[in-house]
N, C-alpha and C positions, 0 to 999 in steps of 0.2 A: 535385334531383332533387322532384319533385311530391309531397306527402303524398298517402299511400294512406287514406284512409277506411274504418274496419273496422266493421263491424255482428256480434257475436257474439247467438248466439242458442241457448241450452244446455237440454238436458233435467233437467241436473243443474246446479244454480246453484252449487257452490265448483267443480264442474269449466267451467263457464264465465267462471267469476273468476279460474282458475289461466291459463286462455287469451286471456283478457281482460290479465292481467297480464305474460302473455308477449310478446304483440303492442306492447303500451305500450313496453316496455325499448327498439323499434328508432327510432330519431328520424326514419324517414319513415313511420310506422305511426300513425296517429290512430284509438283506438276511439270510434266514439261509439254512443252508447245509443238514438237515433231519430234518423230525419230521413234525408236524402240518404247515401251510402254508396258506395264503388265495388267493394269487396267484402262477402260475408256468409259469416259460418263458420257454421255449423251444426254442434251438438254432438247426437248421437241415441244413447239404449243398443241402439236395435232399428229395423229400416228399417220401420215400423208404416205402416197406412193412414192414420194422424194424420200422422207424418213426410212421406207424400206429399202429402197433403193441403195443408201447411203448404209443402213447397217448388212445391209448383203454385200456389199462391196469390203468393209469392215471387218466382216466375217470371211472373204475369199481371199485378202492380202494380210491382213493385221493377225488373223487368228487368234483375237482377245475377249477376254471377258466383258460385255459390259452392262454397265448401270444406265437405265433408261428413266429418266426425270420428265415427267409428262403431269398434265393436268388430269387425263383420264383414258381409259382403255378398253374397249368391248372385248368380248371373248374370241373372237375372231382376228381380232389383233394383235391379242396376247400369244396364240398359238403360232401367229408370224414371226412374234418376236422373239420368241424362244425358239425358233427354228435359226433364228439368226442371233445367237449366242447371247441372247438380253437373260442374263440371270439371277437381277435384282431389278425392280421397279419403284419408283419412289415417288408418289403423288404430289404433285408440284406444291398443292397446298400445305401438305404436310413437313416439308424438307427443311430440318435446321442442320449446324452445324454438324452438332453430336449425331446425327443418324445417317447425316450423307457420309461421314468418316468411317463409323461403324459397317456400313452399307460395303463401302470400297474396300477395307480391311477383311470382310468376311468373305469378298468374291475373289479377292488377291489370295486368300488362304484357300480354294475350292468351295468355297460354298456359296448359298443365293438366299437373297432377302426378297419375299413379295408380301403384298399384304395378303391377309387372312382370306378377305373375299376372293381374290385371285387365284390362291391354291385352291379353291376351293372349285373355281370354274375348269382349272386344268386337271383337275382328279376327275369334273364330270366329264370332261372333252375327251380324257383317258378310261374311263368306263365304258362311253358310248362307243367309242372305237373299237375296244375289246370286244363288244357284244355283238356292234354290226357288223367287223371285218375281221377280225382278227379270229374268234371263236368258231364263227361259220366255216374258215379255211383252217382251222385247228392250230392256229398259230397264238402264240401269248405276246406280250409287251417287249420280250427279250429277242421277240424275232425267232425263237426255237419252237418247236410243237413239242406238243404234253407228250410224244412218245421220246422224243429226244432228250429232255430234261429227265425221262425217268430211266433211258439208259445210263446218262451222264451220273445218277444217284446212285445206280447198282454198280457201276466203273469206281464209285468213289468210296463205296462198302466194300471194293476188294473183289467184285465178282470176275471171273474171267467171261470172254465170249462164248462160250458154249453154256455158262452157265445162266449168265443172261438171258441167252436166247431159251433156257428151260426155263427160267421166272417167269419171264413176258410169253412164253406159249410162242415165239416166232421162232425159224430158222436161223442158223448160225447167219448163212447170206444175209438174211435181211437185217441182222444186227448190226455185220460188219458196213453195209451198205449205210446204215444212219449214223455210225460212227466216222465213216469217213466221209459222209455228207457235212456235219458239226464240223469237223478239220479243214476241212477243204473251205466251207462258206466262210470261217472265222479266223483262218490264215493261223491256224492250231498245229503246231509241230508235233506232238505226238499224245498219247492217251493221257499222260500227266498233266500236260499242258492244257489238255481238254477241261478235266476234272477242276484245274486251278479256275479257270476261264468261269465257270460254271459256280465255283463259290464265291468267287469276287463278286460275281454279279448277283450275288443272292438267289440263285436259282437251288441250289441245294445244301 
């Protein structure tokens, strides 16, 4: 297994040393103090404006997933954290070696770790956003309209432009416009690429 390089940034130096020590005992993890890394572990006492600034700077410069160790976080702070590439949140009181190592390795592999109650808050937020913002504007969480998703689904079924137009009772020109809009907005090369994008995103 390839080594996972982890950078630890802590508000409390003693806690930071403890986190680094926990991680360093695992044979597949290397704790680095600077330079390139695969995962960043950030420890904070509170989710302050300073912490947000630090996370945003990391997202803009390092572009690495973040494990946040913090005593508590509320719903609005959670959304901000996710926007700053925080993909794992560990309550400070429940952090031990095994949980920290498991979280870092999961994040390095492209996963995420959230306490169950935080996942519930995230889902509730997305449901609210969908009901109050997206659906009234004909959009979905994917950024595609229901019409665009249906066109992509029919393309995946092998229908050509004229057949899609007949199936959806649109003009051929409208269908072409929908397809072009999706391809242009998501920088897709051709129709096959558009279908592949929809499949990977779980839209069809």
